[in-house]
C-alpha positions as CSV (number, residue, x, y, z in Angstrom):
1,X,-18.3,24.6,14.2
2,X,-15.1,22.6,14.6
3,X,-16.7,19.6,13.0
4,X,-17.8,21.6,10.0
5,X,-14.4,23.2,9.7
6,X,-12.7,19.8,9.8
7,X,-15.0,18.4,7.1
8,X,-14.4,21.5,5.0
9,X,-10.6,21.1,5.2
10,X,-10.8,17.3,4.6
11,X,-13.0,17.9,1.6
12,X,-10.2,20.0,0.1
13,X,-7.2,17.9,1.0
14,X,-8.6,14.4,1.7
15,X,-6.6,13.9,4.8
16,X,-9.1,11.6,6.6
17,X,-8.4,8.7,4.4
18,X,-4.7,8.9,5.2
19,X,-5.5,9.3,8.9
20,X,-7.8,6.3,8.9
21,X,-5.2,4.1,7.2
22,X,-2.5,5.4,9.4
23,X,-4.4,4.8,12.7
24,X,-5.4,1.4,11.5
25,X,-1.7,0.3,10.9
26,X,-0.8,-2.9,12.6
27,X,2.4,-3.5,14.6
28,X,3.6,-6.9,15.9
29,X,3.8,-7.4,19.6
30,X,7.4,-8.2,20.6
31,X,9.8,-6.3,22.9
32,X,12.7,-6.5,20.5
33,X,10.9,-4.2,18.1
34,X,11.1,-1.5,20.7
35,X,14.9,-1.2,20.4
36,X,14.6,1.0,17.4
37,X,12.1,3.2,19.2
38,X,14.5,3.6,22.1
39,X,17.1,4.9,19.6
40,X,14.5,7.3,18.1
41,X,13.5,8.7,21.5
42,X,17.2,9.1,22.5
43,X,17.6,11.2,19.4
44,X,14.6,13.4,20.5
45,X,16.3,13.9,23.9
46,X,19.6,14.8,22.2
47,X,17.9,17.4,20.1
48,X,16.0,19.0,23.0
49,X,19.0,19.0,25.4
50,X,21.4,20.0,22.6
51,X,19.3,23.1,21.8
52,X,19.5,24.2,25.4
53,X,23.3,23.6,25.5
54,X,23.8,25.6,22.3
55,X,22.7,28.8,23.9
56,X,25.6,28.7,26.3
57,X,28.5,27.0,24.4
58,X,31.0,29.1,22.5
59,X,33.0,27.0,20.0
60,X,35.9,29.6,19.8
61,X,39.5,28.7,20.1
62,X,40.4,32.2,21.4
63,X,42.4,32.0,24.6
64,X,40.9,33.6,27.8
65,X,41.6,33.5,31.5
66,X,39.1,31.6,33.7
67,X,37.5,33.7,36.5
68,X,34.5,31.6,37.3
69,X,33.3,29.8,40.4
70,X,35.4,26.6,40.1
71,X,38.3,27.5,42.3
72,X,41.0,25.0,41.0
73,X,40.9,26.5,37.5
74,X,40.9,30.2,38.4
75,X,43.6,32.1,36.6
76,X,44.2,29.3,34.1
77,X,44.4,30.2,30.4
78,X,42.1,28.2,28.3
79,X,40.1,28.3,25.1
80,X,36.6,29.9,24.9
81,X,35.2,26.5,24.2
82,X,36.6,25.0,27.4
83,X,35.7,28.1,29.3
84,X,32.1,28.0,28.2
85,X,31.8,24.3,29.0
86,X,33.1,24.8,32.6
87,X,30.8,27.8,33.0
88,X,27.9,25.7,31.7
89,X,28.7,23.1,34.3
90,X,29.0,25.4,37.3
91,X,27.3,28.7,36.7
92,X,24.4,28.0,34.4
93,X,21.2,26.8,36.0
94,X,20.6,23.1,35.2
95,X,23.6,23.3,32.8
96,X,25.4,20.3,34.3
97,X,22.4,18.0,34.4
98,X,21.6,19.0,30.8
99,X,25.2,18.2,29.8
100,X,25.1,14.8,31.4
101,X,21.6,13.9,30.1
102,X,22.9,14.8,26.6
103,X,26.0,12.7,27.0
104,X,24.1,9.7,28.5
105,X,21.5,9.9,25.7
106,X,24.3,9.8,23.1
107,X,25.8,6.6,24.6
108,X,22.4,4.9,24.8
109,X,21.5,6.1,21.3
110,X,24.5,4.3,19.8
111,X,23.9,1.2,22.0
112,X,20.2,1.0,20.9
113,X,21.2,1.2,17.2
114,X,23.8,-1.5,17.6
115,X,21.4,-3.8,19.5
116,X,18.7,-3.1,16.9
117,X,21.1,-3.9,14.0
118,X,22.1,-7.1,15.9
119,X,18.5,-8.1,16.2
120,X,18.0,-7.5,12.5
121,X,21.1,-9.5,11.6
122,X,20.5,-12.5,13.8
123,X,16.8,-12.8,12.8
124,X,17.4,-12.3,9.1
125,X,15.3,-9.2,8.9
126,X,17.7,-7.7,6.3
127,X,16.6,-10.1,3.6
128,X,14.6,-9.2,0.5
129,X,12.8,-6.8,0.3
130,X,14.5,-5.0,3.2
131,X,18.1,-4.7,1.9
132,X,17.6,-1.0,1.4
133,X,16.6,-0.4,5.0
134,X,19.6,-2.4,6.2
135,X,21.8,0.0,4.1
136,X,20.1,3.0,5.6
137,X,20.6,1.6,9.1
138,X,24.3,1.0,8.6
139,X,24.6,4.6,7.3
140,X,22.7,5.8,10.3
141,X,25.1,4.0,12.6
142,X,28.1,5.7,10.9
143,X,26.5,9.1,11.2
144,X,25.6,8.6,14.9
145,X,29.1,7.4,15.8
146,X,30.7,10.4,14.0
147,X,28.3,12.8,15.7
148,X,29.1,11.3,19.1
149,X,32.8,11.7,18.5
150,X,32.4,15.3,17.3
151,X,30.3,16.0,20.3
152,X,32.7,14.9,23.0
153,X,35.5,16.6,21.1
154,X,33.9,20.0,21.4
155,X,34.8,21.0,25.0
156,X,38.5,21.2,24.1
157,X,39.5,19.5,27.4
158,X,42.6,17.4,27.6
159,X,40.7,14.1,27.1
160,X,38.9,15.3,23.9
161,X,42.1,16.8,22.6
162,X,43.8,13.5,22.9
163,X,41.1,11.9,20.8
164,X,41.4,14.7,18.2
165,X,45.2,14.1,18.1
166,X,44.5,10.4,17.3
167,X,42.0,11.4,14.6
168,X,44.6,13.7,13.1
169,X,47.2,10.9,13.0
170,X,44.7,8.5,11.3
171,X,43.9,11.1,8.7
172,X,47.6,11.7,8.1
173,X,48.2,7.9,7.7
174,X,46.1,7.7,4.5
175,X,48.6,7.2,1.6
176,X,49.0,10.0,-1.0
177,X,46.1,12.2,0.1
178,X,46.5,11.9,3.9
179,X,48.2,15.3,4.4
180,X,45.6,17.0,2.3
181,X,42.7,15.3,4.1
182,X,44.1,16.3,7.5
183,X,44.6,19.9,6.6
184,X,41.2,20.1,4.9
185,X,39.3,18.8,8.0
186,X,41.4,20.4,10.7
187,X,42.0,23.7,9.0
188,X,45.8,23.5,9.4
189,X,48.5,21.6,11.3
190,X,47.4,20.1,14.6
191,X,46.5,21.6,17.0
192,X,44.4,24.0,14.9
193,X,42.1,26.6,16.4
194,X,39.6,26.1,13.5
195,X,38.7,22.5,14.3
196,X,36.3,23.3,17.2
197,X,34.2,25.7,15.2
198,X,34.1,23.2,12.3
199,X,33.1,20.3,14.6
200,X,30.4,22.5,16.1
201,X,28.7,23.1,12.7
202,X,29.0,19.4,11.9
203,X,27.7,18.4,15.3
204,X,24.7,20.7,15.7
205,X,23.6,21.2,12.1
206,X,24.8,19.0,9.3
207,X,25.1,15.5,10.9
208,X,21.8,15.8,12.9
209,X,20.0,16.8,9.7
210,X,21.4,13.7,8.0
211,X,20.4,11.6,11.0
212,X,16.9,13.0,10.9
213,X,16.6,12.3,7.1
214,X,17.9,8.7,7.6
215,X,15.5,8.1,10.5
216,X,12.6,9.4,8.4
217,X,13.6,7.3,5.4
218,X,14.0,4.2,7.6
219,X,10.5,4.7,9.1
220,X,9.0,5.4,5.7
221,X,10.4,2.1,4.3
222,X,9.1,0.2,7.3
223,X,5.7,1.9,6.9
224,X,5.6,0.9,3.2
225,X,6.9,-2.6,3.5
226,X,5.2,-3.4,6.9
227,X,6.9,-5.0,9.8
228,X,8.5,-8.4,10.0
229,X,7.3,-10.7,12.7
230,X,8.3,-13.9,14.5
231,X,6.7,-17.1,13.5
232,X,3.7,-18.2,15.6
233,X,0.1,-19.5,15.3
234,X,-1.8,-17.6,12.7
235,X,1.3,-15.8,11.4
236,X,2.5,-16.3,7.9
237,X,4.6,-14.6,5.2
238,X,1.4,-12.8,4.0
239,X,0.0,-11.1,7.1
240,X,1.0,-9.0,10.1
241,X,-0.5,-10.0,13.5
242,X,-0.4,-7.5,16.3
243,X,-1.9,-4.3,17.6
244,X,-3.5,-1.3,16.0
245,X,-1.4,1.8,16.0
246,X,-4.1,3.6,17.8
247,X,-4.7,3.3,20.7
248,X,-2.8,0.1,21.8
249,X,0.5,0.5,20.2
250,X,0.5,4.3,20.6
251,X,-0.1,4.0,24.3
252,X,2.7,1.5,24.6
253,X,5.1,3.7,22.6
254,X,4.3,6.8,24.6
255,X,4.9,4.8,27.8
256,X,8.3,3.8,26.4
257,X,9.1,7.4,25.6
258,X,8.3,8.4,29.2
259,X,10.6,5.5,30.5
260,X,13.5,6.6,28.3
261,X,13.1,10.2,29.4
262,X,13.0,9.2,33.0
263,X,16.1,6.9,32.8
264,X,18.1,9.6,31.0
265,X,17.1,12.2,33.6
266,X,18.1,9.8,36.4
267,X,21.4,9.1,34.8
268,X,22.0,12.8,34.1
269,X,21.2,13.7,37.7
270,X,22.9,10.9,39.6
271,X,25.7,9.4,37.5
272,X,28.6,11.7,36.7
273,X,30.0,11.5,33.2
274,X,32.8,13.4,31.4
275,X,33.9,15.8,34.2
276,X,35.9,18.0,32.0
277,X,37.0,20.3,34.9
278,X,39.1,17.4,36.2
279,X,41.0,16.9,33.0
280,X,41.9,20.6,32.5
281,X,42.2,22.5,29.2
282,X,43.9,20.9,26.2
283,X,47.6,21.5,25.9
284,X,49.4,20.0,22.9
285,X,52.4,18.6,24.9
286,X,50.2,16.9,27.5
287,X,48.2,13.7,27.5
288,X,45.8,12.5,30.3
289,X,46.6,9.2,32.1
290,X,44.1,6.4,31.6
291,X,42.5,8.2,28.6
292,X,39.4,6.4,27.5
293,X,37.0,7.4,24.7
294,X,33.3,6.7,24.8
295,X,32.4,3.0,24.5
296,X,31.5,3.1,20.8
297,X,35.0,4.3,19.9
298,X,36.8,1.9,22.3
299,X,37.2,-0.8,19.6
300,X,39.1,1.6,17.3
301,X,41.3,2.7,20.3
302,X,42.0,-1.0,21.0
303,X,42.9,-1.8,17.5
304,X,45.4,1.1,17.5
305,X,46.9,-0.2,20.7
306,X,47.4,-3.8,20.0
307,X,48.0,-3.9,16.2
308,X,51.6,-4.7,15.3
309,X,53.8,-1.8,14.2
310,X,53.8,-2.7,10.4
311,X,55.3,0.2,8.4
312,X,55.4,-0.5,4.7
313,X,57.4,1.4,2.0
314,X,55.8,1.1,-1.5
315,X,56.8,3.2,-4.6
316,X,58.5,5.9,-2.5
317,X,55.5,6.2,-0.1
318,X,55.5,5.1,3.5
319,X,52.3,3.5,4.8
320,X,52.1,4.2,8.5
321,X,51.4,1.5,11.1
322,X,48.4,3.6,12.1
323,X,46.8,3.1,8.6
324,X,45.9,-0.6,9.1
325,X,43.9,-0.4,12.4
326,X,42.8,3.2,11.9
327,X,41.7,3.1,8.2
328,X,41.6,-0.4,6.8
329,X,39.8,-2.1,9.8
330,X,36.9,0.5,10.0
331,X,36.6,0.5,6.2
332,X,36.3,-3.3,6.0
333,X,33.9,-3.3,9.0
334,X,31.4,-1.1,7.5
335,X,31.9,-2.3,3.9
336,X,31.1,-5.9,5.1
337,X,28.0,-4.6,7.0
338,X,26.8,-2.9,3.8
339,X,27.4,-5.9,1.7
340,X,26.2,-8.7,4.0
341,X,22.5,-9.0,2.7
342,X,23.9,-9.4,-0.8
343,X,26.6,-11.8,0.3
344,X,24.1,-14.0,2.1
345,X,21.8,-13.9,-0.9
346,X,24.6,-15.0,-3.2
347,X,25.8,-17.8,-0.9
348,X,22.4,-19.2,-0.1
349,X,20.8,-18.4,-3.5
350,X,17.7,-17.4,-1.6
351,X,16.0,-14.6,-3.5
352,X,12.5,-15.0,-2.2
353,X,10.7,-12.3,-0.1
354,X,10.8,-12.9,3.6
355,X,8.4,-11.4,6.2
356,X,8.8,-14.0,8.9
357,X,11.9,-13.8,11.0
358,X,14.4,-16.6,11.6
359,X,15.1,-18.1,15.0
360,X,18.9,-17.7,15.4
361,X,19.2,-21.4,16.2
362,X,17.8,-22.3,12.8
363,X,20.6,-20.4,11.0
364,X,23.6,-21.7,12.9
365,X,26.2,-20.4,10.3
366,X,24.9,-16.8,10.4
367,X,24.5,-16.9,14.1
368,X,28.0,-18.3,14.6
369,X,29.5,-15.6,12.3
370,X,27.7,-12.9,14.2
371,X,28.7,-14.1,17.6
372,X,32.3,-14.4,16.5
373,X,32.4,-10.9,15.0
374,X,30.8,-9.4,18.2
375,X,33.4,-11.2,20.2
376,X,36.2,-9.8,18.0
377,X,35.1,-6.2,18.6
378,X,34.5,-6.9,22.3
379,X,38.1,-7.9,22.7
380,X,39.2,-4.8,20.8
381,X,37.1,-2.7,23.2
382,X,38.8,-4.3,26.2
383,X,42.1,-3.6,24.4
384,X,41.2,0.1,24.4
385,X,41.6,-0.1,28.2
386,X,44.8,-2.1,28.2
387,X,46.7,0.2,30.5
388,X,43.8,0.2,33.1
389,X,43.6,-3.6,32.9
390,X,47.3,-3.9,33.5
391,X,47.1,-1.5,36.4
392,X,44.3,-3.5,38.1
393,X,45.9,-6.8,37.5
394,X,49.4,-5.5,38.6
395,X,51.1,-6.7,35.5
396,X,53.0,-5.0,32.7
397,X,51.3,-3.4,29.8
398,X,53.3,-5.5,27.3
399,X,52.0,-8.7,28.9
400,X,48.4,-7.5,28.5
401,X,49.1,-6.5,24.9
402,X,50.5,-9.9,23.9
403,X,47.6,-11.7,25.7
404,X,45.0,-9.6,23.8
405,X,46.8,-10.2,20.5
406,X,46.3,-14.0,21.1
407,X,42.7,-13.6,22.3
408,X,41.7,-11.4,19.3
409,X,42.5,-14.4,17.0
410,X,41.5,-17.4,19.2
411,X,38.5,-16.2,21.2
412,X,36.2,-15.3,18.2
413,X,36.9,-18.7,16.6
414,X,36.1,-20.5,19.9
415,X,32.9,-18.5,20.4
416,X,31.8,-19.1,16.8
417,X,32.3,-22.9,17.0
418,X,30.5,-23.1,20.4
419,X,27.6,-21.0,19.1
420,X,27.2,-23.2,16.0
421,X,27.2,-26.3,18.2
422,X,24.6,-24.8,20.6
423,X,22.4,-23.7,17.7
424,X,22.5,-27.3,16.2
425,X,21.6,-28.8,19.6
426,X,18.8,-26.3,20.3
427,X,17.3,-26.7,16.8
428,X,17.3,-30.5,17.3
429,X,15.8,-30.3,20.8
430,X,13.2,-27.6,20.1
431,X,12.0,-27.9,16.5
432,X,9.5,-25.4,15.1
433,X,6.0,-26.3,16.3
434,X,3.7,-27.5,13.6
435,X,1.4,-24.9,12.2
436,X,3.6,-22.0,13.2
437,X,4.5,-21.0,9.6
438,X,2.7,-20.9,6.3
439,X,4.3,-22.2,3.1
440,X,5.5,-19.4,1.0
441,X,3.8,-20.9,-2.1
442,X,0.4,-20.6,-0.5
443,X,-1.4,-17.5,-2.0
444,X,-2.7,-14.9,0.3
445,X,-6.3,-15.1,1.2
446,X,-8.7,-12.2,0.7
447,X,-11.2,-11.0,-1.9
448,X,-8.6,-8.8,-3.6
449,X,-5.7,-11.2,-3.7
450,X,-4.0,-10.0,-0.5
451,X,-4.3,-6.3,-1.0
452,X,-7.0,-5.9,1.6
453,X,-6.8,-5.7,5.3
454,X,-8.5,-8.4,7.3
455,X,-9.7,-7.6,10.9
456,X,-12.3,-8.7,13.3
457,X,-15.6,-6.8,13.3
458,X,-15.5,-3.7,15.4
459,X,-14.7,0.0,15.3
460,X,-11.6,2.0,16.0
461,X,-11.6,4.0,19.3
462,X,-11.8,7.7,18.4
463,X,-9.0,9.9,19.8
464,X,-9.7,13.1,21.5
465,X,-7.6,15.2,19.1
466,X,-10.4,17.0,17.2
467,X,-8.2,20.1,16.7
468,X,-6.1,18.4,14.0
469,X,-7.9,18.7,10.7
470,X,-6.9,15.4,9.3
471,X,-7.8,13.4,12.4
472,X,-10.9,15.6,12.9
473,X,-12.2,14.7,9.5
474,X,-11.6,11.0,10.3
475,X,-13.4,11.3,13.6
476,X,-16.4,13.0,12.0
477,X,-17.1,9.9,9.9
478,X,-15.8,7.1,12.1
479,X,-17.3,7.8,15.5
480,X,-18.3,5.0,17.9
481,X,-16.1,2.0,16.9
482,X,-14.4,0.0,19.6
483,X,-10.7,-0.9,19.3
484,X,-9.4,-4.3,18.9
485,X,-6.1,-5.5,20.4
486,X,-5.0,-8.3,18.1
487,X,-5.5,-7.7,14.5
488,X,-4.3,-9.2,11.2
489,X,-3.1,-7.1,8.2
490,X,-2.3,-8.6,4.9
491,X,0.9,-7.8,3.0
492,X,0.5,-6.3,-0.4
493,X,1.6,-8.4,-3.4
């Protein structure tokens, strides 16, 4: 009966053809391709834990008196947002572990995206025809960073309030329209009671929807263009060598999902993060000592701390010293990220399609630039903890500041030069083995000029999901084939 029903549905919508082609998709076998999947699974964890937290969080700025079970805060006046966060941590079953899993997943989410973008950059996976996916990835990074900032600003504790104070100052520093932007976003002069509810809508609804759309677009482009792959025997610009989506790659991906869930659960249960009850509720005149943002905002904090106090007066307007590190530097950072594929194409005059990845050693200029830029932002991240560094080294904060100002200029240049030298030496000592790549001028083989899929003889192992109509229709006509681990799929012209 189920088979007849599946065939009847498939006869109307033709889903078995899509299911067959989807399950026969080929993915290359390399651990670095899993970085993007780690990011995707962290997003899944964030959505699941975020839904749970939403039931108990109240984003109101109305003041109440705390009467909960945490003794040190009893009788303290605080906002509803902070009150619900403390209550969620101490009085809601599994509330604290869900909060911490959510926070850890956010940190790993951003880290996985940054590592994935770095892998794409150093291997040249952004080149034609994948410039669009690079742009989508950079936009995704911006959305994720903003959503992370809005998330840890919601509890209205003293630490998050300090971060919002900095964000308000950055908005005010924009010439001409700064005051308008600050009042539009914050709903009035800082501290505003409207900002928490606005951040809540952005954090749980608008930005996650944007992230989901960008992730979907990113995966759709990959699906259409097929994966890049590292050079190796039998691999060329015209094929993809790897594993079938079902069952080999699917089993591997499901295993990775289980590992990511397990690691986030362990971190959430064993590693304390963002203990807002220790910071206390936000009060405008107060600032926490050793205030540190999440790691992905550390470079911006460091830039604000060590940049010289350059205040410029132009045509009756005063450009604040906050404007250069707070607005100009982030704008240039993401603008250069967006433009890099087109800049490299213009400089190298390489407009050919590339499906084989570069070894970083074979592109010493690009690798040196990437290493130098990463060093630059690493120094800025350390500068975001300049007061803690000074405390641990038992030196003055000005001494640490001046040292970091020198390092921010010298260290990236030194790392870039050393990286370029190392790449030249490695490329000379370990050249590409003969036969590992196919000349791009060689036409793809196959009876249809490269539009077909070439695989060893055999059949696809049928999954046990007969309830789904599309897969059921596929199973009804494709029963009995054995799976193949290593397969080759031709790129389309």
